[in-house]
C-alpha positions in Angstrom: 0.0 0.0 0.0 2.9 2.3 0.8 4.4 1.6 -2.6 1.1 2.5 -4.3 0.9 5.8 -2.4 4.5 6.6 -3.0 3.9 6.1 -6.8 0.9 8.3 -6.6 3.0 11.1 -5.1 5.6 10.7 -7.9 2.8 10.9 -10.5 1.3 14.0 -8.9 -2.0 12.2 -8.0 -1.4 13.1 -4.4 0.2 16.3 -3.3 1.3 15.2 0.2 1.7 11.9 2.1 2.1 11.7 5.8 3.2 8.3 7.2 2.7 7.6 10.9 4.1 4.6 12.7 1.5 3.8 15.3 3.9 1.8 17.4 5.9 5.0 17.9 2.7 7.2 18.0 -0.1 5.3 19.7 -1.7 8.7 20.6 -2.4 9.2 16.8 -4.4 6.0 16.7 -6.6 7.3 19.5 -6.9 10.8 17.9 -8.0 9.5 14.5 -10.0 6.4 15.6 -7.7 3.9 14.0 -8.5 0.3 14.9 -6.7 -1.6 12.1 -3.8 -1.0 9.8 -3.0 -0.1 7.2 -5.3 2.9 7.6 -5.6 5.7 4.9 -7.4 9.0 5.1 -7.8 11.3 2.1 -9.8 14.4 3.1 -12.6 13.1 5.2 -12.7 9.6 3.6 -11.1 6.6 5.1 -9.9 3.2 3.9 -8.9 0.4 6.3 -6.9 -2.8 5.6 -4.8 -3.7 2.6 -6.3 -2.1 -0.6 -5.7 -2.2 -4.3 -4.5 0.7 -6.4 -8.0 0.8 -8.0 -9.6 1.2 -4.5 -7.2 3.9 -3.4 -7.7 5.7 -6.7 -11.5 5.6 -6.2 -11.1 7.0 -2.7 -9.0 9.9 -4.0 -11.5 10.6 -6.8 -14.3 10.6 -4.2 -12.4 12.9 -1.9 -12.5 15.7 -4.5 -16.0 14.9 -5.9 -19.1 16.8 -4.7 -20.9 13.5 -4.3 -17.9 11.6 -3.0 -18.9 11.5 0.7 -22.5 10.4 -0.2 -21.1 7.6 -2.5 -18.6 6.6 0.2 -21.3 6.4 2.9 -23.5 4.4 0.5 -20.8 1.8 -0.1 -20.0 1.6 3.7 -23.6 1.0 4.6 -24.0 -1.5 1.7 -21.0 -3.4 3.1 -22.4 -3.4 6.7 -19.9 -0.8 8.0 -22.5 1.1 10.1 -20.1 1.6 13.0 -17.6 3.3 10.6 -20.2 5.7 9.3 -21.4 6.5 12.9 -17.8 7.1 13.9 -17.2 9.5 11.0 -20.4 11.4 11.6 -19.5 11.7 15.3 -16.1 13.2 14.3 -17.5 15.3 11.5 -21.2 16.1 12.3 -21.7 18.2 9.1 -21.1 15.0 7.1 -24.5 13.7 8.2 -26.0 15.6 5.2 -24.1 13.2 2.9 -26.8 10.6 3.8 -29.6 12.6 2.3 -29.0 11.3 -1.3 -29.7 7.8 0.1 -33.0 9.0 1.6 -33.8 10.7 -1.7 -33.0 7.7 -3.8 -36.1 5.3 -4.1 -33.8 2.8 -5.8 -31.4 2.5 -2.8 -31.2 -1.0 -1.4 -33.1 -1.7 1.8 -30.0 -2.4 3.9 -28.5 0.9 2.8 -31.7 2.8 3.7 -31.9 1.0 7.0 -28.3 1.9 7.7 -28.9 5.6 7.0 -31.9 5.5 9.2 -29.9 4.0 12.0 -27.4 6.9 11.8 -30.2 9.5 11.9 -31.7 7.7 14.9 -28.4 7.8 16.7 -28.4 11.6 16.4 -32.1 12.1 17.1 -32.7 15.6 18.5 -29.1 16.7 18.2 -27.8 19.8 16.4 -26.6 17.8 13.3 -30.2 16.6 12.8 -31.6 20.1 13.3 -29.3 21.4 10.5 -31.2 19.1 8.1 -34.7 20.6 8.4 -34.5 22.4 5.0 -33.3 19.5 2.9 -35.7 17.1 4.6 -38.5 19.5 4.1 -37.7 19.6 0.4 -37.9 15.8 0.3 -41.4 15.8 1.7 -42.4 17.0 -1.8 -40.6 14.1 -3.6 -42.5 12.2 -6.3 -41.9 8.9 -4.5 -44.1 8.2 -1.5 -41.4 6.2 0.3 -39.0 9.1 0.1 -41.8 11.5 1.4 -42.6 9.1 4.3 -38.9 8.7 5.3 -38.4 12.5 5.1 -41.4 13.0 7.5 -40.0 10.3 9.9 -36.6 12.0 10.0 -38.1 15.5 10.3 -39.5 14.5 13.7 -35.9 13.6 14.7 -34.8 17.2 14.1 -36.7 18.4 17.2 -37.1 21.7 15.3 -40.4 23.7 15.6 -40.1 24.8 12.0 -40.5 21.1 10.9 -44.2 21.2 12.0 -45.4 23.1 8.9 -43.9 20.4 6.5 -45.3 17.5 8.5 -48.7 19.2 8.7 -48.6 19.6 4.9 -48.2 15.9 4.5 -51.3 15.1 6.5 -53.1 15.6 3.2 -50.7 13.5 1.1 -52.2 11.3 -1.6 -50.5 8.2 0.0 -52.1 6.8 3.1 -48.8 5.6 4.5 -47.2 9.0 4.1 -50.2 10.5 5.9 -49.9 8.0 8.7 -46.1 8.6 9.2 -46.6 12.4 9.0 -49.2 12.2 11.7 -47.0 10.0 14.0 -44.0 12.2 13.3 -46.0 15.4 14.1 -47.2 13.8 17.3 -43.7 12.8 18.3 -42.3 16.3 17.4 -45.0 18.1 19.4 -44.3 15.9 22.4 -40.5 16.8 22.2 -41.3 20.5 21.8 -43.7 20.5 24.7 -41.1 18.8 26.8 -38.7 21.6 25.9 -41.3 24.2 26.8 -42.1 25.1 23.1 -45.7 25.6 22.2 
């Protein structure tokens, strides 16, 4: 892996390479959340274990792509790496928004959708979820009923009073399941807000 990375430096694919010997610097493993080696981070994206040149190249391409983090999270959830996604979101809360393309994709596999939901549930009511009110509100108008239903479900997790208007709007949705989830989500949100002293 080191040989691959050194070659990428020579070819100008990478601008800088920092190599850390964790036996000499165990504090770095704690700081970065390293549990296995080799461990590679490019931007906010991480690869663990021995990887091919193609996998490393794909990681580098994703690190500079506007959809790179979303694609990266999709692959991690597809491969059952929920703990890694949770750890990354915990370290970089703003990366939570990279899960929204999964919510917005009616073709996403069920295990990926469930994984994204598990990450949102882990952050229920926390500031990173509150930051998603606007994009989730937009998804309540999606053409696919499942996407609208999921957006309503996650809006309740924002704990934000401004989410009420979007949930209320879905109480008249054409789809009965969306109406039901919107009603349940509105009830949950109202309970949370009442508990926080918000009318």
